[in-house]
mmJSON file of the N, C-alpha and C atoms, coordinates in Angstrom:
{"data_MODEL":{"atom_site":{
"group_PDB":["ATOM","ATOM","ATOM","ATOM","ATOM","ATOM","ATOM","ATOM","ATOM","ATOM","ATOM","ATOM","ATOM","ATOM","ATOM","ATOM","ATOM","ATOM","ATOM","ATOM","ATOM","ATOM","ATOM","ATOM","ATOM","ATOM","ATOM","ATOM","ATOM","ATOM","ATOM","ATOM","ATOM","ATOM","ATOM","ATOM","ATOM","ATOM","ATOM","ATOM","ATOM","ATOM","ATOM","ATOM","ATOM","ATOM","ATOM","ATOM","ATOM","ATOM","ATOM","ATOM","ATOM","ATOM","ATOM","ATOM","ATOM","ATOM","ATOM","ATOM","ATOM","ATOM","ATOM","ATOM","ATOM","ATOM","ATOM","ATOM","ATOM","ATOM","ATOM","ATOM","ATOM","ATOM","ATOM","ATOM","ATOM","ATOM","ATOM","ATOM","ATOM","ATOM","ATOM","ATOM","ATOM","ATOM","ATOM","ATOM","ATOM","ATOM","ATOM","ATOM","ATOM","ATOM","ATOM","ATOM","ATOM","ATOM","ATOM","ATOM","ATOM","ATOM","ATOM","ATOM","ATOM","ATOM","ATOM","ATOM","ATOM","ATOM","ATOM","ATOM","ATOM","ATOM","ATOM","ATOM","ATOM","ATOM","ATOM","ATOM","ATOM","ATOM","ATOM","ATOM","ATOM","ATOM","ATOM","ATOM","ATOM","ATOM","ATOM","ATOM","ATOM","ATOM","ATOM","ATOM","ATOM","ATOM","ATOM","ATOM","ATOM","ATOM","ATOM","ATOM","ATOM","ATOM","ATOM","ATOM","ATOM","ATOM","ATOM","ATOM","ATOM","ATOM","ATOM","ATOM","ATOM","ATOM","ATOM","ATOM","ATOM","ATOM","ATOM","ATOM","ATOM","ATOM","ATOM","ATOM","ATOM","ATOM","ATOM","ATOM","ATOM","ATOM","ATOM","ATOM","ATOM","ATOM","ATOM","ATOM","ATOM","ATOM","ATOM","ATOM","ATOM","ATOM","ATOM","ATOM","ATOM","ATOM","ATOM","ATOM","ATOM","ATOM","ATOM","ATOM","ATOM","ATOM","ATOM","ATOM","ATOM","ATOM","ATOM","ATOM","ATOM","ATOM","ATOM","ATOM","ATOM","ATOM","ATOM","ATOM","ATOM","ATOM","ATOM","ATOM","ATOM","ATOM","ATOM","ATOM","ATOM","ATOM","ATOM","ATOM","ATOM","ATOM","ATOM","ATOM"],
"id":[1,2,3,4,5,6,7,8,9,10,11,12,13,14,15,16,17,18,19,20,21,22,23,24,25,26,27,28,29,30,31,32,33,34,35,36,37,38,39,40,41,42,43,44,45,46,47,48,49,50,51,52,53,54,55,56,57,58,59,60,61,62,63,64,65,66,67,68,69,70,71,72,73,74,75,76,77,78,79,80,81,82,83,84,85,86,87,88,89,90,91,92,93,94,95,96,97,98,99,100,101,102,103,104,105,106,107,108,109,110,111,112,113,114,115,116,117,118,119,120,121,122,123,124,125,126,127,128,129,130,131,132,133,134,135,136,137,138,139,140,141,142,143,144,145,146,147,148,149,150,151,152,153,154,155,156,157,158,159,160,161,162,163,164,165,166,167,168,169,170,171,172,173,174,175,176,177,178,179,180,181,182,183,184,185,186,187,188,189,190,191,192,193,194,195,196,197,198,199,200,201,202,203,204,205,206,207,208,209,210,211,212,213,214,215,216,217,218,219,220,221,222,223,224,225,226,227,228],
"type_symbol":["N","C","C","N","C","C","N","C","C","N","C","C","N","C","C","N","C","C","N","C","C","N","C","C","N","C","C","N","C","C","N","C","C","N","C","C","N","C","C","N","C","C","N","C","C","N","C","C","N","C","C","N","C","C","N","C","C","N","C","C","N","C","C","N","C","C","N","C","C","N","C","C","N","C","C","N","C","C","N","C","C","N","C","C","N","C","C","N","C","C","N","C","C","N","C","C","N","C","C","N","C","C","N","C","C","N","C","C","N","C","C","N","C","C","N","C","C","N","C","C","N","C","C","N","C","C","N","C","C","N","C","C","N","C","C","N","C","C","N","C","C","N","C","C","N","C","C","N","C","C","N","C","C","N","C","C","N","C","C","N","C","C","N","C","C","N","C","C","N","C","C","N","C","C","N","C","C","N","C","C","N","C","C","N","C","C","N","C","C","N","C","C","N","C","C","N","C","C","N","C","C","N","C","C","N","C","C","N","C","C","N","C","C","N","C","C","N","C","C","N","C","C","N","C","C","N","C","C"],
"label_atom_id":["N","CA","C","N","CA","C","N","CA","C","N","CA","C","N","CA","C","N","CA","C","N","CA","C","N","CA","C","N","CA","C","N","CA","C","N","CA","C","N","CA","C","N","CA","C","N","CA","C","N","CA","C","N","CA","C","N","CA","C","N","CA","C","N","CA","C","N","CA","C","N","CA","C","N","CA","C","N","CA","C","N","CA","C","N","CA","C","N","CA","C","N","CA","C","N","CA","C","N","CA","C","N","CA","C","N","CA","C","N","CA","C","N","CA","C","N","CA","C","N","CA","C","N","CA","C","N","CA","C","N","CA","C","N","CA","C","N","CA","C","N","CA","C","N","CA","C","N","CA","C","N","CA","C","N","CA","C","N","CA","C","N","CA","C","N","CA","C","N","CA","C","N","CA","C","N","CA","C","N","CA","C","N","CA","C","N","CA","C","N","CA","C","N","CA","C","N","CA","C","N","CA","C","N","CA","C","N","CA","C","N","CA","C","N","CA","C","N","CA","C","N","CA","C","N","CA","C","N","CA","C","N","CA","C","N","CA","C","N","CA","C","N","CA","C","N","CA","C","N","CA","C","N","CA","C","N","CA","C","N","CA","C","N","CA","C"],
"label_alt_id":[null,null,null,null,null,null,null,null,null,null,null,null,null,null,null,null,null,null,null,null,null,null,null,null,null,null,null,null,null,null,null,null,null,null,null,null,null,null,null,null,null,null,null,null,null,null,null,null,null,null,null,null,null,null,null,null,null,null,null,null,null,null,null,null,null,null,null,null,null,null,null,null,null,null,null,null,null,null,null,null,null,null,null,null,null,null,null,null,null,null,null,null,null,null,null,null,null,null,null,null,null,null,null,null,null,null,null,null,null,null,null,null,null,null,null,null,null,null,null,null,null,null,null,null,null,null,null,null,null,null,null,null,null,null,null,null,null,null,null,null,null,null,null,null,null,null,null,null,null,null,null,null,null,null,null,null,null,null,null,null,null,null,null,null,null,null,null,null,null,null,null,null,null,null,null,null,null,null,null,null,null,null,null,null,null,null,null,null,null,null,null,null,null,null,null,null,null,null,null,null,null,null,null,null,null,null,null,null,null,null,null,null,null,null,null,null,null,null,null,null,null,null,null,null,null,null,null,null],
"label_comp_id":["MET","MET","MET","THR","THR","THR","THR","THR","THR","PRO","PRO","PRO","ALA","ALA","ALA","HIS","HIS","HIS","HIS","HIS","HIS","GLU","GLU","GLU","PRO","PRO","PRO","PRO","PRO","PRO","PRO","PRO","PRO","VAL","VAL","VAL","PRO","PRO","PRO","PHE","PHE","PHE","SER","SER","SER","PHE","PHE","PHE","ALA","ALA","ALA","LEU","LEU","LEU","GLY","GLY","GLY","PRO","PRO","PRO","ASP","ASP","ASP","ALA","ALA","ALA","VAL","VAL","VAL","ALA","ALA","ALA","ASP","ASP","ASP","ARG","ARG","ARG","GLY","GLY","GLY","GLY","GLY","GLY","ASP","ASP","ASP","ASP","ASP","ASP","THR","THR","THR","ALA","ALA","ALA","PHE","PHE","PHE","ALA","ALA","ALA","PRO","PRO","PRO","THR","THR","THR","ARG","ARG","ARG","PRO","PRO","PRO","GLY","GLY","GLY","PRO","PRO","PRO","ALA","ALA","ALA","ALA","ALA","ALA","ARG","ARG","ARG","PRO","PRO","PRO","ALA","ALA","ALA","LEU","LEU","LEU","HIS","HIS","HIS","TYR","TYR","TYR","THR","THR","THR","LEU","LEU","LEU","GLY","GLY","GLY","ASP","ASP","ASP","GLY","GLY","GLY","THR","THR","THR","GLY","GLY","GLY","SER","SER","SER","ALA","ALA","ALA","ALA","ALA","ALA","ARG","ARG","ARG","GLU","GLU","GLU","ARG","ARG","ARG","LEU","LEU","LEU","ARG","ARG","ARG","GLN","GLN","GLN","ILE","ILE","ILE","ASN","ASN","ASN","ASP","ASP","ASP","ARG","ARG","ARG","SER","SER","SER","ALA","ALA","ALA","ALA","ALA","ALA","ALA","ALA","ALA","THR","THR","THR","GLY","GLY","GLY","ALA","ALA","ALA","GLY","GLY","GLY"],
"label_asym_id":["A","A","A","A","A","A","A","A","A","A","A","A","A","A","A","A","A","A","A","A","A","A","A","A","A","A","A","A","A","A","A","A","A","A","A","A","A","A","A","A","A","A","A","A","A","A","A","A","A","A","A","A","A","A","A","A","A","A","A","A","A","A","A","A","A","A","A","A","A","A","A","A","A","A","A","A","A","A","A","A","A","A","A","A","A","A","A","A","A","A","A","A","A","A","A","A","A","A","A","A","A","A","A","A","A","A","A","A","A","A","A","A","A","A","A","A","A","A","A","A","A","A","A","A","A","A","A","A","A","A","A","A","A","A","A","A","A","A","A","A","A","A","A","A","A","A","A","A","A","A","A","A","A","A","A","A","A","A","A","A","A","A","A","A","A","A","A","A","A","A","A","A","A","A","A","A","A","A","A","A","A","A","A","A","A","A","A","A","A","A","A","A","A","A","A","A","A","A","A","A","A","A","A","A","A","A","A","A","A","A","A","A","A","A","A","A","A","A","A","A","A","A","A","A","A","A","A","A"],
"label_entity_id":["1","1","1","1","1","1","1","1","1","1","1","1","1","1","1","1","1","1","1","1","1","1","1","1","1","1","1","1","1","1","1","1","1","1","1","1","1","1","1","1","1","1","1","1","1","1","1","1","1","1","1","1","1","1","1","1","1","1","1","1","1","1","1","1","1","1","1","1","1","1","1","1","1","1","1","1","1","1","1","1","1","1","1","1","1","1","1","1","1","1","1","1","1","1","1","1","1","1","1","1","1","1","1","1","1","1","1","1","1","1","1","1","1","1","1","1","1","1","1","1","1","1","1","1","1","1","1","1","1","1","1","1","1","1","1","1","1","1","1","1","1","1","1","1","1","1","1","1","1","1","1","1","1","1","1","1","1","1","1","1","1","1","1","1","1","1","1","1","1","1","1","1","1","1","1","1","1","1","1","1","1","1","1","1","1","1","1","1","1","1","1","1","1","1","1","1","1","1","1","1","1","1","1","1","1","1","1","1","1","1","1","1","1","1","1","1","1","1","1","1","1","1","1","1","1","1","1","1"],
"label_seq_id":[1,1,1,2,2,2,3,3,3,4,4,4,5,5,5,6,6,6,7,7,7,8,8,8,9,9,9,10,10,10,11,11,11,12,12,12,13,13,13,14,14,14,15,15,15,16,16,16,17,17,17,18,18,18,19,19,19,20,20,20,21,21,21,22,22,22,23,23,23,24,24,24,25,25,25,26,26,26,27,27,27,28,28,28,29,29,29,30,30,30,31,31,31,32,32,32,33,33,33,34,34,34,35,35,35,36,36,36,37,37,37,38,38,38,39,39,39,40,40,40,41,41,41,42,42,42,43,43,43,44,44,44,45,45,45,46,46,46,47,47,47,48,48,48,49,49,49,50,50,50,51,51,51,52,52,52,53,53,53,54,54,54,55,55,55,56,56,56,57,57,57,58,58,58,59,59,59,60,60,60,61,61,61,62,62,62,63,63,63,64,64,64,65,65,65,66,66,66,67,67,67,68,68,68,69,69,69,70,70,70,71,71,71,72,72,72,73,73,73,74,74,74,75,75,75,76,76,76],
"pdbx_PDB_ins_code":[null,null,null,null,null,null,null,null,null,null,null,null,null,null,null,null,null,null,null,null,null,null,null,null,null,null,null,null,null,null,null,null,null,null,null,null,null,null,null,null,null,null,null,null,null,null,null,null,null,null,null,null,null,null,null,null,null,null,null,null,null,null,null,null,null,null,null,null,null,null,null,null,null,null,null,null,null,null,null,null,null,null,null,null,null,null,null,null,null,null,null,null,null,null,null,null,null,null,null,null,null,null,null,null,null,null,null,null,null,null,null,null,null,null,null,null,null,null,null,null,null,null,null,null,null,null,null,null,null,null,null,null,null,null,null,null,null,null,null,null,null,null,null,null,null,null,null,null,null,null,null,null,null,null,null,null,null,null,null,null,null,null,null,null,null,null,null,null,null,null,null,null,null,null,null,null,null,null,null,null,null,null,null,null,null,null,null,null,null,null,null,null,null,null,null,null,null,null,null,null,null,null,null,null,null,null,null,null,null,null,null,null,null,null,null,null,null,null,null,null,null,null,null,null,null,null,null,null],
"Cartn_x":[175.045,173.58,173.061,172.289,171.57,170.091,169.63,168.347,168.197,167.611,167.551,166.522,167.038,166.289,164.576,163.85,162.682,162.19,160.762,159.97,159.753,159.836,158.91,158.39,157.297,156.385,156.923,156.736,157.14,156.529,157.054,156.419,155.095,154.11,152.823,152.717,152.67,152.408,150.858,151.454,150.09,149.401,150.456,150.06,151.207,150.972,151.541,151.363,151.954,152.262,153.148,152.546,153.049,153.107,154.401,153.998,154.245,154.065,153.587,153.718,155.37,155.989,155.331,155.466,154.882,153.19,152.668,151.383,151.226,151.794,151.683,152.3,153.493,153.973,152.823,152.075,151.299,149.885,149.235,147.822,146.926,146.014,144.841,144.084,143.146,142.065,142.087,142.48,142.703,141.417,139.92,138.859,138.702,139.172,138.927,139.423,140.548,141.368,141.057,140.414,140.225,140.97,142.255,143.491,143.137,143.584,143.61,144.687,144.493,145.36,145.875,146.797,147.577,148.343,148.328,148.975,148.186,149.082,148.059,147.284,145.829,145.152,146.029,146.828,147.82,148.881,149.135,150.134,149.791,149.156,148.396,149.606,149.472,150.332,149.086,149.452,148.383,148.631,147.777,148.12,146.94,147.438,146.883,146.52,145.375,145.729,145.537,146.321,146.243,145.362,145.619,145.472,146.379,145.816,146.624,147.714,148.074,149.622,149.756,148.276,148.195,147.295,146.726,146.326,146.927,147.1,147.723,147.295,145.873,145.252,145.929,146.536,147.119,148.426,148.982,149.879,149.493,148.178,147.387,147.033,146.444,145.916,147.009,148.234,149.594,149.74,149.857,150.295,149.15,147.927,146.857,147.214,147.527,148.067,149.305,150.733,151.608,151.303,150.273,150.194,149.37,148.478,147.641,148.888,149.302,150.647,151.669,152.394,152.97,152.334,150.91,149.87,150.16,149.856,149.426,150.38,152.083,153.139,153.631,153.452,154.26,155.043,155.282,156.365,156.417,154.912,155.051,154.808],
"Cartn_y":[133.218,133.197,134.048,135.092,136.088,135.875,134.811,134.541,133.225,133.818,132.234,130.912,130.199,128.982,128.8,128.683,128.477,127.375,127.096,125.799,126.478,125.731,126.304,125.143,125.412,124.084,123.737,122.527,122.333,123.22,123.527,124.119,123.514,123.943,123.681,124.25,122.95,123.542,123.898,125.03,125.384,125.569,124.917,124.904,123.819,123.203,122.312,122.557,122.747,122.548,121.831,121.147,120.697,121.001,121.279,121.886,120.733,121.531,120.953,119.887,119.41,118.244,117.028,117.163,116.348,115.924,116.813,116.572,115.759,115.942,115.073,113.561,113.264,112.349,111.121,112.189,111.602,111.219,112.245,111.784,111.836,110.923,110.508,111.823,111.792,112.798,113.045,114.631,114.983,115.929,115.487,116.096,116.229,115.233,115.084,115.982,116.669,117.435,118.972,119.333,120.202,121.295,120.951,121.961,122.783,124.246,125.191,124.665,125.121,124.93,126.102,126.602,127.994,127.444,128.236,128.005,127.785,127.148,127.046,125.663,125.72,124.203,123.145,123.186,122.521,121.673,122.835,122.359,123.089,122.043,122.76,122.394,123.133,123.072,122.545,122.063,122.047,122.664,123.41,124.23,123.928,123.206,123.107,123.778,124.32,125.087,123.787,123.815,123.11,123.692,124.64,125.157,126.474,126.995,128.689,128.537,127.409,127.242,127.276,127.103,126.849,125.276,124.866,124.092,122.419,121.222,119.902,119.432,119.517,118.722,119.003,120.261,120.456,119.129,118.676,117.648,116.395,116.262,114.767,114.983,116.068,116.14,116.182,116.667,116.804,115.033,114.372,113.122,112.243,112.586,112.01,112.675,113.778,114.178,113.21,113.338,112.68,111.3,110.787,108.989,108.437,109.846,109.557,109.987,110.927,111.18,109.596,109.186,108.06,107.013,106.911,105.632,106.108,107.167,107.665,107.345,107.554,107.024,105.944,105.128,103.765,103.78,105.095,105.249,104.993,104.415,104.057,102.41],
"Cartn_z":[147.404,147.168,148.162,147.675,148.867,148.939,148.482,148.588,149.794,150.577,151.594,150.766,151.582,150.761,151.652,150.455,150.715,149.163,149.412,149.087,147.705,146.548,145.225,144.633,144.585,144.263,142.502,142.008,140.753,139.672,138.562,137.377,136.869,136.52,136.181,134.544,134.044,132.381,131.78,131.181,130.734,129.317,128.545,127.248,126.669,125.171,124.659,123.283,122.522,121.213,120.06,119.013,118.002,116.717,116.292,114.724,113.739,112.47,111.36,110.967,111.285,110.854,111.904,113.036,114.169,113.92,113.388,113.38,112.185,111.033,109.853,110.224,111.326,111.515,112.394,113.125,113.802,113.382,112.574,112.071,113.023,113.013,113.927,114.055,115.098,115.65,116.925,117.288,118.007,118.954,118.199,118.938,119.886,121.168,122.421,123.266,122.721,123.116,122.888,121.725,121.134,121.083,120.417,120.366,119.326,119.562,118.3,117.113,115.705,114.781,114.152,114.631,113.833,112.789,111.952,110.688,109.294,108.309,106.913,107.352,106.664,106.286,105.891,104.948,104.348,105.181,106.542,107.236,108.652,109.178,110.755,111.77,112.671,113.882,115.1,115.956,117.124,118.269,118.983,120.319,121.228,122.09,123.386,124.637,125.103,126.35,127.268,128.53,129.173,130.561,131.083,132.264,132.132,133.896,133.643,134.592,134.803,135.22,136.869,137.401,138.65,139.244,138.67,138.801,138.702,138.916,138.778,137.72,137.294,136.327,135.355,134.929,133.86,133.149,134.372,134.414,133.822,134.217,133.459,132.189,131.76,130.749,129.414,129.64,129.529,128.742,130.153,129.971,128.872,128.989,128.228,126.613,126.257,125.008,124.702,125.718,125.08,124.684,125.668,125.648,124.349,123.787,123.028,121.165,121.673,120.405,120.224,121.509,121.431,120.621,120.945,120.401,118.755,118.692,117.399,116.258,116.612,116.193,116.392,117.104,117.492,118.44,118.991,119.986,121.185,121.574,123.097,123.11],
"occupancy":[1.0,1.0,1.0,1.0,1.0,1.0,1.0,1.0,1.0,1.0,1.0,1.0,1.0,1.0,1.0,1.0,1.0,1.0,1.0,1.0,1.0,1.0,1.0,1.0,1.0,1.0,1.0,1.0,1.0,1.0,1.0,1.0,1.0,1.0,1.0,1.0,1.0,1.0,1.0,1.0,1.0,1.0,1.0,1.0,1.0,1.0,1.0,1.0,1.0,1.0,1.0,1.0,1.0,1.0,1.0,1.0,1.0,1.0,1.0,1.0,1.0,1.0,1.0,1.0,1.0,1.0,1.0,1.0,1.0,1.0,1.0,1.0,1.0,1.0,1.0,1.0,1.0,1.0,1.0,1.0,1.0,1.0,1.0,1.0,1.0,1.0,1.0,1.0,1.0,1.0,1.0,1.0,1.0,1.0,1.0,1.0,1.0,1.0,1.0,1.0,1.0,1.0,1.0,1.0,1.0,1.0,1.0,1.0,1.0,1.0,1.0,1.0,1.0,1.0,1.0,1.0,1.0,1.0,1.0,1.0,1.0,1.0,1.0,1.0,1.0,1.0,1.0,1.0,1.0,1.0,1.0,1.0,1.0,1.0,1.0,1.0,1.0,1.0,1.0,1.0,1.0,1.0,1.0,1.0,1.0,1.0,1.0,1.0,1.0,1.0,1.0,1.0,1.0,1.0,1.0,1.0,1.0,1.0,1.0,1.0,1.0,1.0,1.0,1.0,1.0,1.0,1.0,1.0,1.0,1.0,1.0,1.0,1.0,1.0,1.0,1.0,1.0,1.0,1.0,1.0,1.0,1.0,1.0,1.0,1.0,1.0,1.0,1.0,1.0,1.0,1.0,1.0,1.0,1.0,1.0,1.0,1.0,1.0,1.0,1.0,1.0,1.0,1.0,1.0,1.0,1.0,1.0,1.0,1.0,1.0,1.0,1.0,1.0,1.0,1.0,1.0,1.0,1.0,1.0,1.0,1.0,1.0,1.0,1.0,1.0,1.0,1.0,1.0],
"B_iso_or_equiv":[0.0,0.0,0.0,0.0,0.0,0.0,0.0,0.0,0.0,0.0,0.0,0.0,0.0,0.0,0.0,0.0,0.0,0.0,0.0,0.0,0.0,0.0,0.0,0.0,0.0,0.0,0.0,0.0,0.0,0.0,0.0,0.0,0.0,0.0,0.0,0.0,0.0,0.0,0.0,0.0,0.0,0.0,0.0,0.0,0.0,0.0,0.0,0.0,0.0,0.0,0.0,0.0,0.0,0.0,0.0,0.0,0.0,0.0,0.0,0.0,0.0,0.0,0.0,0.0,0.0,0.0,0.0,0.0,0.0,0.0,0.0,0.0,0.0,0.0,0.0,0.0,0.0,0.0,0.0,0.0,0.0,0.0,0.0,0.0,0.0,0.0,0.0,0.0,0.0,0.0,0.0,0.0,0.0,0.0,0.0,0.0,0.0,0.0,0.0,0.0,0.0,0.0,0.0,0.0,0.0,0.0,0.0,0.0,0.0,0.0,0.0,0.0,0.0,0.0,0.0,0.0,0.0,0.0,0.0,0.0,0.0,0.0,0.0,0.0,0.0,0.0,0.0,0.0,0.0,0.0,0.0,0.0,0.0,0.0,0.0,0.0,0.0,0.0,0.0,0.0,0.0,0.0,0.0,0.0,0.0,0.0,0.0,0.0,0.0,0.0,0.0,0.0,0.0,0.0,0.0,0.0,0.0,0.0,0.0,0.0,0.0,0.0,0.0,0.0,0.0,0.0,0.0,0.0,0.0,0.0,0.0,0.0,0.0,0.0,0.0,0.0,0.0,0.0,0.0,0.0,0.0,0.0,0.0,0.0,0.0,0.0,0.0,0.0,0.0,0.0,0.0,0.0,0.0,0.0,0.0,0.0,0.0,0.0,0.0,0.0,0.0,0.0,0.0,0.0,0.0,0.0,0.0,0.0,0.0,0.0,0.0,0.0,0.0,0.0,0.0,0.0,0.0,0.0,0.0,0.0,0.0,0.0,0.0,0.0,0.0,0.0,0.0,0.0],
"pdbx_formal_charge":[null,null,null,null,null,null,null,null,null,null,null,null,null,null,null,null,null,null,null,null,null,null,null,null,null,null,null,null,null,null,null,null,null,null,null,null,null,null,null,null,null,null,null,null,null,null,null,null,null,null,null,null,null,null,null,null,null,null,null,null,null,null,null,null,null,null,null,null,null,null,null,null,null,null,null,null,null,null,null,null,null,null,null,null,null,null,null,null,null,null,null,null,null,null,null,null,null,null,null,null,null,null,null,null,null,null,null,null,null,null,null,null,null,null,null,null,null,null,null,null,null,null,null,null,null,null,null,null,null,null,null,null,null,null,null,null,null,null,null,null,null,null,null,null,null,null,null,null,null,null,null,null,null,null,null,null,null,null,null,null,null,null,null,null,null,null,null,null,null,null,null,null,null,null,null,null,null,null,null,null,null,null,null,null,null,null,null,null,null,null,null,null,null,null,null,null,null,null,null,null,null,null,null,null,null,null,null,null,null,null,null,null,null,null,null,null,null,null,null,null,null,null,null,null,null,null,null,null],
"auth_seq_id":[1,1,1,2,2,2,3,3,3,4,4,4,5,5,5,6,6,6,7,7,7,8,8,8,9,9,9,10,10,10,11,11,11,12,12,12,13,13,13,14,14,14,15,15,15,16,16,16,17,17,17,18,18,18,19,19,19,20,20,20,21,21,21,22,22,22,23,23,23,24,24,24,25,25,25,26,26,26,27,27,27,28,28,28,29,29,29,30,30,30,31,31,31,32,32,32,33,33,33,34,34,34,35,35,35,36,36,36,37,37,37,38,38,38,39,39,39,40,40,40,41,41,41,42,42,42,43,43,43,44,44,44,45,45,45,46,46,46,47,47,47,48,48,48,49,49,49,50,50,50,51,51,51,52,52,52,53,53,53,54,54,54,55,55,55,56,56,56,57,57,57,58,58,58,59,59,59,60,60,60,61,61,61,62,62,62,63,63,63,64,64,64,65,65,65,66,66,66,67,67,67,68,68,68,69,69,69,70,70,70,71,71,71,72,72,72,73,73,73,74,74,74,75,75,75,76,76,76],
"auth_comp_id":["MET","MET","MET","THR","THR","THR","THR","THR","THR","PRO","PRO","PRO","ALA","ALA","ALA","HIS","HIS","HIS","HIS","HIS","HIS","GLU","GLU","GLU","PRO","PRO","PRO","PRO","PRO","PRO","PRO","PRO","PRO","VAL","VAL","VAL","PRO","PRO","PRO","PHE","PHE","PHE","SER","SER","SER","PHE","PHE","PHE","ALA","ALA","ALA","LEU","LEU","LEU","GLY","GLY","GLY","PRO","PRO","PRO","ASP","ASP","ASP","ALA","ALA","ALA","VAL","VAL","VAL","ALA","ALA","ALA","ASP","ASP","ASP","ARG","ARG","ARG","GLY","GLY","GLY","GLY","GLY","GLY","ASP","ASP","ASP","ASP","ASP","ASP","THR","THR","THR","ALA","ALA","ALA","PHE","PHE","PHE","ALA","ALA","ALA","PRO","PRO","PRO","THR","THR","THR","ARG","ARG","ARG","PRO","PRO","PRO","GLY","GLY","GLY","PRO","PRO","PRO","ALA","ALA","ALA","ALA","ALA","ALA","ARG","ARG","ARG","PRO","PRO","PRO","ALA","ALA","ALA","LEU","LEU","LEU","HIS","HIS","HIS","TYR","TYR","TYR","THR","THR","THR","LEU","LEU","LEU","GLY","GLY","GLY","ASP","ASP","ASP","GLY","GLY","GLY","THR","THR","THR","GLY","GLY","GLY","SER","SER","SER","ALA","ALA","ALA","ALA","ALA","ALA","ARG","ARG","ARG","GLU","GLU","GLU","ARG","ARG","ARG","LEU","LEU","LEU","ARG","ARG","ARG","GLN","GLN","GLN","ILE","ILE","ILE","ASN","ASN","ASN","ASP","ASP","ASP","ARG","ARG","ARG","SER","SER","SER","ALA","ALA","ALA","ALA","ALA","ALA","ALA","ALA","ALA","THR","THR","THR","GLY","GLY","GLY","ALA","ALA","ALA","GLY","GLY","GLY"],
"auth_asym_id":["A","A","A","A","A","A","A","A","A","A","A","A","A","A","A","A","A","A","A","A","A","A","A","A","A","A","A","A","A","A","A","A","A","A","A","A","A","A","A","A","A","A","A","A","A","A","A","A","A","A","A","A","A","A","A","A","A","A","A","A","A","A","A","A","A","A","A","A","A","A","A","A","A","A","A","A","A","A","A","A","A","A","A","A","A","A","A","A","A","A","A","A","A","A","A","A","A","A","A","A","A","A","A","A","A","A","A","A","A","A","A","A","A","A","A","A","A","A","A","A","A","A","A","A","A","A","A","A","A","A","A","A","A","A","A","A","A","A","A","A","A","A","A","A","A","A","A","A","A","A","A","A","A","A","A","A","A","A","A","A","A","A","A","A","A","A","A","A","A","A","A","A","A","A","A","A","A","A","A","A","A","A","A","A","A","A","A","A","A","A","A","A","A","A","A","A","A","A","A","A","A","A","A","A","A","A","A","A","A","A","A","A","A","A","A","A","A","A","A","A","A","A","A","A","A","A","A","A"],
"auth_atom_id":["N","CA","C","N","CA","C","N","CA","C","N","CA","C","N","CA","C","N","CA","C","N","CA","C","N","CA","C","N","CA","C","N","CA","C","N","CA","C","N","CA","C","N","CA","C","N","CA","C","N","CA","C","N","CA","C","N","CA","C","N","CA","C","N","CA","C","N","CA","C","N","CA","C","N","CA","C","N","CA","C","N","CA","C","N","CA","C","N","CA","C","N","CA","C","N","CA","C","N","CA","C","N","CA","C","N","CA","C","N","CA","C","N","CA","C","N","CA","C","N","CA","C","N","CA","C","N","CA","C","N","CA","C","N","CA","C","N","CA","C","N","CA","C","N","CA","C","N","CA","C","N","CA","C","N","CA","C","N","CA","C","N","CA","C","N","CA","C","N","CA","C","N","CA","C","N","CA","C","N","CA","C","N","CA","C","N","CA","C","N","CA","C","N","CA","C","N","CA","C","N","CA","C","N","CA","C","N","CA","C","N","CA","C","N","CA","C","N","CA","C","N","CA","C","N","CA","C","N","CA","C","N","CA","C","N","CA","C","N","CA","C","N","CA","C","N","CA","C","N","CA","C","N","CA","C","N","CA","C","N","CA","C","N","CA","C"],
"pdbx_PDB_model_num":[1,1,1,1,1,1,1,1,1,1,1,1,1,1,1,1,1,1,1,1,1,1,1,1,1,1,1,1,1,1,1,1,1,1,1,1,1,1,1,1,1,1,1,1,1,1,1,1,1,1,1,1,1,1,1,1,1,1,1,1,1,1,1,1,1,1,1,1,1,1,1,1,1,1,1,1,1,1,1,1,1,1,1,1,1,1,1,1,1,1,1,1,1,1,1,1,1,1,1,1,1,1,1,1,1,1,1,1,1,1,1,1,1,1,1,1,1,1,1,1,1,1,1,1,1,1,1,1,1,1,1,1,1,1,1,1,1,1,1,1,1,1,1,1,1,1,1,1,1,1,1,1,1,1,1,1,1,1,1,1,1,1,1,1,1,1,1,1,1,1,1,1,1,1,1,1,1,1,1,1,1,1,1,1,1,1,1,1,1,1,1,1,1,1,1,1,1,1,1,1,1,1,1,1,1,1,1,1,1,1,1,1,1,1,1,1,1,1,1,1,1,1,1,1,1,1,1,1]
}}}
C-alpha cells in the first residue's frame, strides 16, 4: 500500500429507493416520509432523500423507513 493509514468515518446514506415490485408488496402510506414517486402512476417507485451525505440524521431516517417497510410487509 502506498497510502498512509488514516481515519475515514463510515459512509452516510443520502438517498434510498424502492422499485415498483417492492412498493406493490408493501402497500401502505408513506406521506410521513415525503418520497418522490418516479415512474408510471400505475407502478411507481419510491425515492427518499435522506440528506446530503454529511449528517448522521440520515441513518436515523433510513432506519425509520426500513422499520416502516418491515412492518408493512410483515418482515419485522
